[in-house]
N, CA, C and O atoms as a Maestro MAE file, in Angstrom:
{
 s_m_m2io_version
 :::
 2.0.0
}

f_m_ct {
 s_m_title
 :::
 protein
 m_atom[320] {
  # First column is atom index #
  i_m_mmod_type
  r_m_x_coord
  r_m_y_coord
  r_m_z_coord
  i_m_residue_number
  s_m_chain_name
  s_m_pdb_residue_name
  s_m_pdb_atom_name
  i_m_atomic_number
  :::
  1 25 -5.410 5.074 -8.033 1 A "UNK " " N  " 7
  2 3 -5.503 6.593 -8.643 1 A "UNK " " CA " 6
  3 2 -7.178 6.443 -8.022 1 A "UNK " " C  " 6
  4 15 -7.656 5.312 -7.941 1 A "UNK " " O  " 8
  5 25 -8.064 7.743 -7.573 2 A "UNK " " N  " 7
  6 3 -8.709 8.030 -6.920 2 A "UNK " " CA " 6
  7 2 -9.777 8.388 -8.231 2 A "UNK " " C  " 6
  8 15 -9.303 9.249 -8.973 2 A "UNK " " O  " 8
  9 25 -10.896 7.966 -8.571 3 A "UNK " " N  " 7
  10 3 -12.261 8.211 -9.572 3 A "UNK " " CA " 6
  11 2 -12.970 9.004 -8.764 3 A "UNK " " C  " 6
  12 15 -14.148 8.650 -8.723 3 A "UNK " " O  " 8
  13 25 -12.800 9.646 -8.310 4 A "UNK " " N  " 7
  14 3 -13.747 10.357 -7.487 4 A "UNK " " CA " 6
  15 2 -13.806 12.314 -8.485 4 A "UNK " " C  " 6
  16 15 -12.867 12.982 -8.918 4 A "UNK " " O  " 8
  17 25 -15.661 12.672 -8.492 5 A "UNK " " N  " 7
  18 3 -15.661 13.887 -9.330 5 A "UNK " " CA " 6
  19 2 -15.896 12.771 -11.091 5 A "UNK " " C  " 6
  20 15 -15.748 13.309 -12.189 5 A "UNK " " O  " 8
  21 25 -16.166 11.645 -10.979 6 A "UNK " " N  " 7
  22 3 -16.763 11.613 -12.668 6 A "UNK " " CA " 6
  23 2 -17.552 12.674 -12.899 6 A "UNK " " C  " 6
  24 15 -17.193 13.403 -13.823 6 A "UNK " " O  " 8
  25 25 -18.246 12.878 -12.482 7 A "UNK " " N  " 7
  26 3 -19.971 13.525 -12.952 7 A "UNK " " CA " 6
  27 2 -19.789 14.786 -12.718 7 A "UNK " " C  " 6
  28 15 -20.835 15.371 -12.440 7 A "UNK " " O  " 8
  29 25 -18.722 15.513 -12.727 8 A "UNK " " N  " 7
  30 3 -18.211 16.899 -12.656 8 A "UNK " " CA " 6
  31 2 -18.346 17.838 -13.650 8 A "UNK " " C  " 6
  32 15 -18.071 19.030 -13.514 8 A "UNK " " O  " 8
  33 25 -18.913 17.135 -15.000 9 A "UNK " " N  " 7
  34 3 -19.429 17.618 -16.454 9 A "UNK " " CA " 6
  35 2 -18.260 17.615 -16.975 9 A "UNK " " C  " 6
  36 15 -18.327 18.250 -18.027 9 A "UNK " " O  " 8
  37 25 -16.976 17.144 -16.750 10 A "UNK " " N  " 7
  38 3 -15.745 17.197 -17.066 10 A "UNK " " CA " 6
  39 2 -15.195 17.070 -18.392 10 A "UNK " " C  " 6
  40 15 -14.130 17.473 -18.863 10 A "UNK " " O  " 8
  41 25 -16.548 16.155 -19.098 11 A "UNK " " N  " 7
  42 3 -17.059 15.637 -20.347 11 A "UNK " " CA " 6
  43 2 -15.977 15.108 -21.155 11 A "UNK " " C  " 6
  44 15 -16.677 14.258 -21.704 11 A "UNK " " O  " 8
  45 25 -14.664 14.902 -21.744 12 A "UNK " " N  " 7
  46 3 -13.847 13.872 -22.472 12 A "UNK " " CA " 6
  47 2 -12.911 14.325 -20.728 12 A "UNK " " C  " 6
  48 15 -11.854 13.729 -20.932 12 A "UNK " " O  " 8
  49 25 -12.788 14.827 -19.628 13 A "UNK " " N  " 7
  50 3 -12.022 13.923 -18.847 13 A "UNK " " CA " 6
  51 2 -12.449 13.104 -17.792 13 A "UNK " " C  " 6
  52 15 -11.751 12.596 -16.915 13 A "UNK " " O  " 8
  53 25 -14.284 12.982 -18.046 14 A "UNK " " N  " 7
  54 3 -15.053 11.742 -17.402 14 A "UNK " " CA " 6
  55 2 -14.618 10.446 -18.419 14 A "UNK " " C  " 6
  56 15 -14.621 9.318 -17.926 14 A "UNK " " O  " 8
  57 25 -14.279 10.613 -19.718 15 A "UNK " " N  " 7
  58 3 -14.510 9.420 -20.453 15 A "UNK " " CA " 6
  59 2 -12.705 8.598 -19.726 15 A "UNK " " C  " 6
  60 15 -12.241 7.506 -19.397 15 A "UNK " " O  " 8
  61 25 -12.421 9.644 -19.800 16 A "UNK " " N  " 7
  62 3 -10.570 9.477 -19.944 16 A "UNK " " CA " 6
  63 2 -10.539 9.227 -18.460 16 A "UNK " " C  " 6
  64 15 -9.373 9.042 -18.112 16 A "UNK " " O  " 8
  65 25 -11.243 9.166 -17.627 17 A "UNK " " N  " 7
  66 3 -10.966 9.022 -16.376 17 A "UNK " " CA " 6
  67 2 -11.609 7.199 -16.173 17 A "UNK " " C  " 6
  68 15 -11.109 6.214 -15.630 17 A "UNK " " O  " 8
  69 25 -12.899 7.424 -16.898 18 A "UNK " " N  " 7
  70 3 -13.313 5.480 -16.775 18 A "UNK " " CA " 6
  71 2 -12.189 4.632 -17.560 18 A "UNK " " C  " 6
  72 15 -11.789 3.564 -17.097 18 A "UNK " " O  " 8
  73 25 -11.610 5.259 -18.995 19 A "UNK " " N  " 7
  74 3 -10.888 4.447 -19.395 19 A "UNK " " CA " 6
  75 2 -9.437 4.314 -18.759 19 A "UNK " " C  " 6
  76 15 -8.569 3.550 -19.181 19 A "UNK " " O  " 8
  77 25 -9.308 5.202 -17.648 20 A "UNK " " N  " 7
  78 3 -7.815 4.596 -17.199 20 A "UNK " " CA " 6
  79 2 -8.137 4.014 -15.934 20 A "UNK " " C  " 6
  80 15 -7.204 3.601 -15.246 20 A "UNK " " O  " 8
  81 25 -10.055 3.855 -15.256 21 A "UNK " " N  " 7
  82 3 -10.402 3.532 -14.402 21 A "UNK " " CA " 6
  83 2 -10.295 1.110 -14.446 21 A "UNK " " C  " 6
  84 15 -10.084 0.172 -13.677 21 A "UNK " " O  " 8
  85 25 -10.651 1.403 -16.037 22 A "UNK " " N  " 7
  86 3 -11.060 0.108 -16.397 22 A "UNK " " CA " 6
  87 2 -9.802 -0.521 -16.814 22 A "UNK " " C  " 6
  88 15 -9.557 -1.715 -16.639 22 A "UNK " " O  " 8
  89 25 -8.885 0.458 -17.463 23 A "UNK " " N  " 7
  90 3 -7.228 -0.088 -17.453 23 A "UNK " " CA " 6
  91 2 -6.864 -0.640 -15.844 23 A "UNK " " C  " 6
  92 15 -6.133 -1.611 -15.649 23 A "UNK " " O  " 8
  93 25 -7.246 -0.167 -15.190 24 A "UNK " " N  " 7
  94 3 -6.084 -0.527 -13.435 24 A "UNK " " CA " 6
  95 2 -6.952 -1.740 -12.765 24 A "UNK " " C  " 6
  96 15 -6.530 -2.493 -11.887 24 A "UNK " " O  " 8
  97 25 -8.409 -1.781 -13.432 25 A "UNK " " N  " 7
  98 3 -9.304 -2.917 -12.858 25 A "UNK " " CA " 6
  99 2 -8.393 -4.075 -13.721 25 A "UNK " " C  " 6
  100 15 -7.612 -4.833 -13.145 25 A "UNK " " O  " 8
  101 25 -8.610 -4.088 -15.132 26 A "UNK " " N  " 7
  102 3 -8.340 -4.718 -16.368 26 A "UNK " " CA " 6
  103 2 -6.984 -5.392 -15.744 26 A "UNK " " C  " 6
  104 15 -6.941 -6.616 -15.870 26 A "UNK " " O  " 8
  105 25 -5.489 -4.562 -14.864 27 A "UNK " " N  " 7
  106 3 -4.632 -5.090 -14.241 27 A "UNK " " CA " 6
  107 2 -4.343 -5.252 -13.277 27 A "UNK " " C  " 6
  108 15 -3.170 -5.297 -12.904 27 A "UNK " " O  " 8
  109 25 -5.510 -5.414 -12.444 28 A "UNK " " N  " 7
  110 3 -5.472 -5.387 -11.133 28 A "UNK " " CA " 6
  111 2 -4.345 -6.602 -10.544 28 A "UNK " " C  " 6
  112 15 -3.699 -6.344 -9.528 28 A "UNK " " O  " 8
  113 25 -4.192 -7.731 -11.147 29 A "UNK " " N  " 7
  114 3 -3.003 -8.164 -11.047 29 A "UNK " " CA " 6
  115 2 -1.445 -8.217 -10.677 29 A "UNK " " C  " 6
  116 15 -0.766 -9.057 -10.087 29 A "UNK " " O  " 8
  117 25 -1.092 -6.709 -11.392 30 A "UNK " " N  " 7
  118 3 -0.173 -5.735 -10.967 30 A "UNK " " CA " 6
  119 2 0.099 -5.104 -9.808 30 A "UNK " " C  " 6
  120 15 1.031 -4.472 -9.309 30 A "UNK " " O  " 8
  121 25 -0.982 -5.457 -9.528 31 A "UNK " " N  " 7
  122 3 -0.935 -4.776 -7.603 31 A "UNK " " CA " 6
  123 2 -0.577 -5.385 -7.097 31 A "UNK " " C  " 6
  124 15 -0.410 -6.535 -7.501 31 A "UNK " " O  " 8
  125 25 -0.129 -4.850 -5.505 32 A "UNK " " N  " 7
  126 3 0.111 -5.721 -4.329 32 A "UNK " " CA " 6
  127 2 -0.805 -5.890 -3.857 32 A "UNK " " C  " 6
  128 15 -0.941 -6.962 -3.268 32 A "UNK " " O  " 8
  129 25 -1.996 -4.846 -3.871 33 A "UNK " " N  " 7
  130 3 -3.112 -4.967 -3.264 33 A "UNK " " CA " 6
  131 2 -4.252 -4.838 -3.921 33 A "UNK " " C  " 6
  132 15 -4.004 -4.389 -5.040 33 A "UNK " " O  " 8
  133 25 -5.766 -5.076 -3.710 34 A "UNK " " N  " 7
  134 3 -6.915 -5.044 -4.286 34 A "UNK " " CA " 6
  135 2 -7.770 -4.509 -3.246 34 A "UNK " " C  " 6
  136 15 -8.059 -5.212 -2.278 34 A "UNK " " O  " 8
  137 25 -8.279 -3.105 -3.385 35 A "UNK " " N  " 7
  138 3 -9.192 -2.572 -2.203 35 A "UNK " " CA " 6
  139 2 -10.631 -2.247 -3.166 35 A "UNK " " C  " 6
  140 15 -10.702 -1.350 -4.006 35 A "UNK " " O  " 8
  141 25 -11.446 -2.960 -2.904 36 A "UNK " " N  " 7
  142 3 -12.676 -2.894 -3.047 36 A "UNK " " CA " 6
  143 2 -13.422 -1.846 -2.006 36 A "UNK " " C  " 6
  144 15 -13.296 -1.513 -0.827 36 A "UNK " " O  " 8
  145 25 -14.129 -1.574 -2.943 37 A "UNK " " N  " 7
  146 3 -14.996 -0.408 -1.963 37 A "UNK " " CA " 6
  147 2 -16.521 -0.023 -2.142 37 A "UNK " " C  " 6
  148 15 -17.236 0.859 -2.617 37 A "UNK " " O  " 8
  149 25 -16.582 -1.365 -1.392 38 A "UNK " " N  " 7
  150 3 -18.088 -1.470 -1.354 38 A "UNK " " CA " 6
  151 2 -18.892 -0.886 -0.448 38 A "UNK " " C  " 6
  152 15 -19.798 -0.065 -0.592 38 A "UNK " " O  " 8
  153 25 -18.382 -1.490 0.646 39 A "UNK " " N  " 7
  154 3 -19.084 -1.297 2.126 39 A "UNK " " CA " 6
  155 2 -17.632 0.126 2.704 39 A "UNK " " C  " 6
  156 15 -16.501 0.186 2.223 39 A "UNK " " O  " 8
  157 25 -18.136 0.943 3.667 40 A "UNK " " N  " 7
  158 3 -17.076 2.093 3.464 40 A "UNK " " CA " 6
  159 2 -16.201 2.177 4.546 40 A "UNK " " C  " 6
  160 15 -15.255 2.964 4.493 40 A "UNK " " O  " 8
  161 25 -16.487 1.109 6.019 41 A "UNK " " N  " 7
  162 3 -16.295 0.869 7.153 41 A "UNK " " CA " 6
  163 2 -15.227 -0.086 6.961 41 A "UNK " " C  " 6
  164 15 -14.338 -0.340 7.774 41 A "UNK " " O  " 8
  165 25 -15.401 -0.627 5.741 42 A "UNK " " N  " 7
  166 3 -14.984 -2.306 5.378 42 A "UNK " " CA " 6
  167 2 -13.604 -1.713 4.653 42 A "UNK " " C  " 6
  168 15 -12.526 -2.169 5.036 42 A "UNK " " O  " 8
  169 25 -13.628 -0.837 3.749 43 A "UNK " " N  " 7
  170 3 -12.765 -0.611 2.878 43 A "UNK " " CA " 6
  171 2 -11.715 0.565 3.807 43 A "UNK " " C  " 6
  172 15 -10.493 0.451 3.718 43 A "UNK " " O  " 8
  173 25 -12.397 1.764 4.750 44 A "UNK " " N  " 7
  174 3 -11.526 2.192 5.731 44 A "UNK " " CA " 6
  175 2 -10.576 0.979 6.527 44 A "UNK " " C  " 6
  176 15 -9.381 0.891 6.807 44 A "UNK " " O  " 8
  177 25 -11.471 0.326 6.677 45 A "UNK " " N  " 7
  178 3 -10.031 -0.433 8.135 45 A "UNK " " CA " 6
  179 2 -9.187 -1.576 6.519 45 A "UNK " " C  " 6
  180 15 -8.003 -1.915 6.498 45 A "UNK " " O  " 8
  181 25 -9.598 -1.710 6.077 46 A "UNK " " N  " 7
  182 3 -8.594 -2.754 5.266 46 A "UNK " " CA " 6
  183 2 -7.161 -1.330 4.701 46 A "UNK " " C  " 6
  184 15 -5.965 -1.315 4.991 46 A "UNK " " O  " 8
  185 25 -7.892 -0.434 3.937 47 A "UNK " " N  " 7
  186 3 -6.619 0.448 3.744 47 A "UNK " " CA " 6
  187 2 -5.753 0.933 4.767 47 A "UNK " " C  " 6
  188 15 -4.583 1.172 4.467 47 A "UNK " " O  " 8
  189 25 -6.135 1.103 5.870 48 A "UNK " " N  " 7
  190 3 -5.384 1.147 7.457 48 A "UNK " " CA " 6
  191 2 -4.400 0.077 7.620 48 A "UNK " " C  " 6
  192 15 -3.288 0.204 8.134 48 A "UNK " " O  " 8
  193 25 -4.964 -1.096 7.086 49 A "UNK " " N  " 7
  194 3 -4.091 -1.994 7.700 49 A "UNK " " CA " 6
  195 2 -3.017 -2.233 6.413 49 A "UNK " " C  " 6
  196 15 -1.958 -2.821 6.634 49 A "UNK " " O  " 8
  197 25 -3.293 -1.825 5.280 50 A "UNK " " N  " 7
  198 3 -2.715 -2.303 3.849 50 A "UNK " " CA " 6
  199 2 -1.158 -0.808 4.718 50 A "UNK " " C  " 6
  200 15 0.050 -1.046 4.720 50 A "UNK " " O  " 8
  201 25 -1.564 0.015 5.076 51 A "UNK " " N  " 7
  202 3 -0.633 1.376 5.472 51 A "UNK " " CA " 6
  203 2 0.379 0.923 6.567 51 A "UNK " " C  " 6
  204 15 1.547 1.278 6.723 51 A "UNK " " O  " 8
  205 25 -0.318 0.111 7.228 52 A "UNK " " N  " 7
  206 3 0.096 -0.223 8.458 52 A "UNK " " CA " 6
  207 2 1.131 -1.561 7.903 52 A "UNK " " C  " 6
  208 15 2.056 -1.649 8.711 52 A "UNK " " O  " 8
  209 25 1.221 -2.256 7.175 53 A "UNK " " N  " 7
  210 3 1.608 -3.526 6.732 53 A "UNK " " CA " 6
  211 2 3.289 -2.758 6.162 53 A "UNK " " C  " 6
  212 15 4.396 -2.896 6.683 53 A "UNK " " O  " 8
  213 25 2.859 -1.890 4.827 54 A "UNK " " N  " 7
  214 3 3.458 -1.157 4.621 54 A "UNK " " CA " 6
  215 2 4.875 -0.213 5.005 54 A "UNK " " C  " 6
  216 15 6.037 -0.182 4.602 54 A "UNK " " O  " 8
  217 25 4.076 0.508 5.998 55 A "UNK " " N  " 7
  218 3 4.780 0.697 7.147 55 A "UNK " " CA " 6
  219 2 6.310 -0.042 7.989 55 A "UNK " " C  " 6
  220 15 7.424 0.420 8.234 55 A "UNK " " O  " 8
  221 25 5.647 -1.398 8.240 56 A "UNK " " N  " 7
  222 3 6.636 -2.147 8.454 56 A "UNK " " CA " 6
  223 2 7.598 -3.283 7.361 56 A "UNK " " C  " 6
  224 15 8.107 -4.381 7.585 56 A "UNK " " O  " 8
  225 25 7.563 -2.718 6.559 57 A "UNK " " N  " 7
  226 3 8.092 -3.516 5.142 57 A "UNK " " CA " 6
  227 2 9.489 -3.879 5.524 57 A "UNK " " C  " 6
  228 15 10.041 -2.893 6.013 57 A "UNK " " O  " 8
  229 25 10.417 -5.134 5.476 58 A "UNK " " N  " 7
  230 3 11.665 -5.523 5.999 58 A "UNK " " CA " 6
  231 2 12.823 -4.081 5.260 58 A "UNK " " C  " 6
  232 15 13.844 -3.587 5.739 58 A "UNK " " O  " 8
  233 25 12.124 -3.794 4.020 59 A "UNK " " N  " 7
  234 3 13.745 -2.900 3.416 59 A "UNK " " CA " 6
  235 2 12.912 -1.494 3.910 59 A "UNK " " C  " 6
  236 15 13.238 -0.463 3.320 59 A "UNK " " O  " 8
  237 25 11.813 -1.388 5.001 60 A "UNK " " N  " 7
  238 3 11.816 0.159 5.192 60 A "UNK " " CA " 6
  239 2 12.480 0.068 6.898 60 A "UNK " " C  " 6
  240 15 13.055 1.003 7.456 60 A "UNK " " O  " 8
  241 25 12.257 -1.111 7.419 61 A "UNK " " N  " 7
  242 3 12.502 -1.059 8.792 61 A "UNK " " CA " 6
  243 2 14.615 -1.543 8.844 61 A "UNK " " C  " 6
  244 15 15.088 -1.698 9.970 61 A "UNK " " O  " 8
  245 25 15.326 -1.667 7.929 62 A "UNK " " N  " 7
  246 3 16.682 -2.035 8.326 62 A "UNK " " CA " 6
  247 2 17.544 -0.761 8.983 62 A "UNK " " C  " 6
  248 15 18.446 -1.043 9.772 62 A "UNK " " O  " 8
  249 25 17.341 0.289 8.744 63 A "UNK " " N  " 7
  250 3 18.172 1.044 9.671 63 A "UNK " " CA " 6
  251 2 17.639 0.808 11.497 63 A "UNK " " C  " 6
  252 15 18.252 1.251 12.468 63 A "UNK " " O  " 8
  253 25 16.645 0.179 11.522 64 A "UNK " " N  " 7
  254 3 16.678 -0.156 12.647 64 A "UNK " " CA " 6
  255 2 16.624 -1.363 13.074 64 A "UNK " " C  " 6
  256 15 16.392 -1.529 14.272 64 A "UNK " " O  " 8
  257 25 16.756 -2.124 12.500 65 A "UNK " " N  " 7
  258 3 17.291 -3.348 13.206 65 A "UNK " " CA " 6
  259 2 18.422 -3.975 12.866 65 A "UNK " " C  " 6
  260 15 18.743 -5.138 13.113 65 A "UNK " " O  " 8
  261 25 19.214 -2.859 12.086 66 A "UNK " " N  " 7
  262 3 20.647 -3.594 12.358 66 A "UNK " " CA " 6
  263 2 21.254 -3.783 13.760 66 A "UNK " " C  " 6
  264 15 21.691 -4.745 14.391 66 A "UNK " " O  " 8
  265 25 21.027 -1.831 14.094 67 A "UNK " " N  " 7
  266 3 21.303 -1.429 15.697 67 A "UNK " " CA " 6
  267 2 21.143 -3.330 16.521 67 A "UNK " " C  " 6
  268 15 21.835 -4.195 17.057 67 A "UNK " " O  " 8
  269 25 20.099 -3.119 16.208 68 A "UNK " " N  " 7
  270 3 19.924 -4.818 17.558 68 A "UNK " " CA " 6
  271 2 20.534 -5.893 17.129 68 A "UNK " " C  " 6
  272 15 21.030 -6.711 17.905 68 A "UNK " " O  " 8
  273 25 20.570 -6.030 15.594 69 A "UNK " " N  " 7
  274 3 21.445 -7.255 15.515 69 A "UNK " " CA " 6
  275 2 22.667 -7.308 15.676 69 A "UNK " " C  " 6
  276 15 23.342 -8.328 15.815 69 A "UNK " " O  " 8
  277 25 23.148 -5.826 15.664 70 A "UNK " " N  " 7
  278 3 24.921 -5.796 16.013 70 A "UNK " " CA " 6
  279 2 25.157 -5.661 17.761 70 A "UNK " " C  " 6
  280 15 26.202 -5.513 18.394 70 A "UNK " " O  " 8
  281 25 23.779 -5.774 18.214 71 A "UNK " " N  " 7
  282 3 23.858 -6.547 20.054 71 A "UNK " " CA " 6
  283 2 24.022 -7.423 20.212 71 A "UNK " " C  " 6
  284 15 24.655 -7.719 21.225 71 A "UNK " " O  " 8
  285 25 23.468 -8.649 19.137 72 A "UNK " " N  " 7
  286 3 23.108 -9.922 19.428 72 A "UNK " " CA " 6
  287 2 24.309 -10.610 18.949 72 A "UNK " " C  " 6
  288 15 24.328 -11.835 19.066 72 A "UNK " " O  " 8
  289 25 25.748 -9.755 18.205 73 A "UNK " " N  " 7
  290 3 26.586 -10.276 17.584 73 A "UNK " " CA " 6
  291 2 27.419 -9.900 18.755 73 A "UNK " " C  " 6
  292 15 27.903 -10.901 19.283 73 A "UNK " " O  " 8
  293 25 27.703 -8.927 19.258 74 A "UNK " " N  " 7
  294 3 28.327 -8.298 20.205 74 A "UNK " " CA " 6
  295 2 27.803 -9.218 21.021 74 A "UNK " " C  " 6
  296 15 28.564 -10.170 21.195 74 A "UNK " " O  " 8
  297 25 26.971 -9.273 21.480 75 A "UNK " " N  " 7
  298 3 26.591 -10.017 22.839 75 A "UNK " " CA " 6
  299 2 27.313 -11.867 22.824 75 A "UNK " " C  " 6
  300 15 27.660 -12.581 23.764 75 A "UNK " " O  " 8
  301 25 27.303 -12.102 21.412 76 A "UNK " " N  " 7
  302 3 27.548 -13.434 21.157 76 A "UNK " " CA " 6
  303 2 29.279 -13.298 21.520 76 A "UNK " " C  " 6
  304 15 29.703 -13.709 22.600 76 A "UNK " " O  " 8
  305 25 29.919 -12.865 20.801 77 A "UNK " " N  " 7
  306 3 31.360 -12.684 20.956 77 A "UNK " " CA " 6
  307 2 32.167 -12.311 22.480 77 A "UNK " " C  " 6
  308 15 33.233 -12.764 22.896 77 A "UNK " " O  " 8
  309 25 31.446 -11.546 22.975 78 A "UNK " " N  " 7
  310 3 31.613 -11.403 24.287 78 A "UNK " " CA " 6
  311 2 31.523 -12.457 25.378 78 A "UNK " " C  " 6
  312 15 32.143 -12.561 26.437 78 A "UNK " " O  " 8
  313 25 30.587 -13.202 24.829 79 A "UNK " " N  " 7
  314 3 30.168 -14.876 25.863 79 A "UNK " " CA " 6
  315 2 30.820 -16.010 25.080 79 A "UNK " " C  " 6
  316 15 30.432 -17.156 25.309 79 A "UNK " " O  " 8
  317 25 31.823 -15.783 24.131 80 A "UNK " " N  " 7
  318 3 32.718 -17.094 23.639 80 A "UNK " " CA " 6
  319 2 33.751 -17.109 24.026 80 A "UNK " " C  " 6
  320 15 34.509 -18.032 23.728 80 A "UNK " " O  " 8
  :::
 }
 m_bond[319] {
  # First column is bond index #
  i_m_from
  i_m_to
  i_m_order
  :::
  1 1 2 1
  2 2 3 1
  3 3 4 2
  4 3 5 1
  5 5 6 1
  6 6 7 1
  7 7 8 2
  8 7 9 1
  9 9 10 1
  10 10 11 1
  11 11 12 2
  12 11 13 1
  13 13 14 1
  14 14 15 1
  15 15 16 2
  16 15 17 1
  17 17 18 1
  18 18 19 1
  19 19 20 2
  20 19 21 1
  21 21 22 1
  22 22 23 1
  23 23 24 2
  24 23 25 1
  25 25 26 1
  26 26 27 1
  27 27 28 2
  28 27 29 1
  29 29 30 1
  30 30 31 1
  31 31 32 2
  32 31 33 1
  33 33 34 1
  34 34 35 1
  35 35 36 2
  36 35 37 1
  37 37 38 1
  38 38 39 1
  39 39 40 2
  40 39 41 1
  41 41 42 1
  42 42 43 1
  43 43 44 2
  44 43 45 1
  45 45 46 1
  46 46 47 1
  47 47 48 2
  48 47 49 1
  49 49 50 1
  50 50 51 1
  51 51 52 2
  52 51 53 1
  53 53 54 1
  54 54 55 1
  55 55 56 2
  56 55 57 1
  57 57 58 1
  58 58 59 1
  59 59 60 2
  60 59 61 1
  61 61 62 1
  62 62 63 1
  63 63 64 2
  64 63 65 1
  65 65 66 1
  66 66 67 1
  67 67 68 2
  68 67 69 1
  69 69 70 1
  70 70 71 1
  71 71 72 2
  72 71 73 1
  73 73 74 1
  74 74 75 1
  75 75 76 2
  76 75 77 1
  77 77 78 1
  78 78 79 1
  79 79 80 2
  80 79 81 1
  81 81 82 1
  82 82 83 1
  83 83 84 2
  84 83 85 1
  85 85 86 1
  86 86 87 1
  87 87 88 2
  88 87 89 1
  89 89 90 1
  90 90 91 1
  91 91 92 2
  92 91 93 1
  93 93 94 1
  94 94 95 1
  95 95 96 2
  96 95 97 1
  97 97 98 1
  98 98 99 1
  99 99 100 2
  100 99 101 1
  101 101 102 1
  102 102 103 1
  103 103 104 2
  104 103 105 1
  105 105 106 1
  106 106 107 1
  107 107 108 2
  108 107 109 1
  109 109 110 1
  110 110 111 1
  111 111 112 2
  112 111 113 1
  113 113 114 1
  114 114 115 1
  115 115 116 2
  116 115 117 1
  117 117 118 1
  118 118 119 1
  119 119 120 2
  120 119 121 1
  121 121 122 1
  122 122 123 1
  123 123 124 2
  124 123 125 1
  125 125 126 1
  126 126 127 1
  127 127 128 2
  128 127 129 1
  129 129 130 1
  130 130 131 1
  131 131 132 2
  132 131 133 1
  133 133 134 1
  134 134 135 1
  135 135 136 2
  136 135 137 1
  137 137 138 1
  138 138 139 1
  139 139 140 2
  140 139 141 1
  141 141 142 1
  142 142 143 1
  143 143 144 2
  144 143 145 1
  145 145 146 1
  146 146 147 1
  147 147 148 2
  148 147 149 1
  149 149 150 1
  150 150 151 1
  151 151 152 2
  152 151 153 1
  153 153 154 1
  154 154 155 1
  155 155 156 2
  156 155 157 1
  157 157 158 1
  158 158 159 1
  159 159 160 2
  160 159 161 1
  161 161 162 1
  162 162 163 1
  163 163 164 2
  164 163 165 1
  165 165 166 1
  166 166 167 1
  167 167 168 2
  168 167 169 1
  169 169 170 1
  170 170 171 1
  171 171 172 2
  172 171 173 1
  173 173 174 1
  174 174 175 1
  175 175 176 2
  176 175 177 1
  177 177 178 1
  178 178 179 1
  179 179 180 2
  180 179 181 1
  181 181 182 1
  182 182 183 1
  183 183 184 2
  184 183 185 1
  185 185 186 1
  186 186 187 1
  187 187 188 2
  188 187 189 1
  189 189 190 1
  190 190 191 1
  191 191 192 2
  192 191 193 1
  193 193 194 1
  194 194 195 1
  195 195 196 2
  196 195 197 1
  197 197 198 1
  198 198 199 1
  199 199 200 2
  200 199 201 1
  201 201 202 1
  202 202 203 1
  203 203 204 2
  204 203 205 1
  205 205 206 1
  206 206 207 1
  207 207 208 2
  208 207 209 1
  209 209 210 1
  210 210 211 1
  211 211 212 2
  212 211 213 1
  213 213 214 1
  214 214 215 1
  215 215 216 2
  216 215 217 1
  217 217 218 1
  218 218 219 1
  219 219 220 2
  220 219 221 1
  221 221 222 1
  222 222 223 1
  223 223 224 2
  224 223 225 1
  225 225 226 1
  226 226 227 1
  227 227 228 2
  228 227 229 1
  229 229 230 1
  230 230 231 1
  231 231 232 2
  232 231 233 1
  233 233 234 1
  234 234 235 1
  235 235 236 2
  236 235 237 1
  237 237 238 1
  238 238 239 1
  239 239 240 2
  240 239 241 1
  241 241 242 1
  242 242 243 1
  243 243 244 2
  244 243 245 1
  245 245 246 1
  246 246 247 1
  247 247 248 2
  248 247 249 1
  249 249 250 1
  250 250 251 1
  251 251 252 2
  252 251 253 1
  253 253 254 1
  254 254 255 1
  255 255 256 2
  256 255 257 1
  257 257 258 1
  258 258 259 1
  259 259 260 2
  260 259 261 1
  261 261 262 1
  262 262 263 1
  263 263 264 2
  264 263 265 1
  265 265 266 1
  266 266 267 1
  267 267 268 2
  268 267 269 1
  269 269 270 1
  270 270 271 1
  271 271 272 2
  272 271 273 1
  273 273 274 1
  274 274 275 1
  275 275 276 2
  276 275 277 1
  277 277 278 1
  278 278 279 1
  279 279 280 2
  280 279 281 1
  281 281 282 1
  282 282 283 1
  283 283 284 2
  284 283 285 1
  285 285 286 1
  286 286 287 1
  287 287 288 2
  288 287 289 1
  289 289 290 1
  290 290 291 1
  291 291 292 2
  292 291 293 1
  293 293 294 1
  294 294 295 1
  295 295 296 2
  296 295 297 1
  297 297 298 1
  298 298 299 1
  299 299 300 2
  300 299 301 1
  301 301 302 1
  302 302 303 1
  303 303 304 2
  304 303 305 1
  305 305 306 1
  306 306 307 1
  307 307 308 2
  308 307 309 1
  309 309 310 1
  310 310 311 1
  311 311 312 2
  312 311 313 1
  313 313 314 1
  314 314 315 1
  315 315 316 2
  316 315 317 1
  317 317 318 1
  318 318 319 1
  319 319 320 2
  :::
 }
}
């Protein structure tokens, strides 16, 4: 959730957004990553690192890993 525009005059929307943000903060332990936007440059680098890490999660790489593993298996069988 991005809590931008909290002061846009939405009235009840502002209250809902603040409540939602408070609930997310209270439940931080349910998330895989915690990003605190205290220093913009550091937050930017941290977010980029999270995105890079997520892109190479094992379950996302399965299709690329299988052919590599097969070459090892094929080579072992040929050399035995």
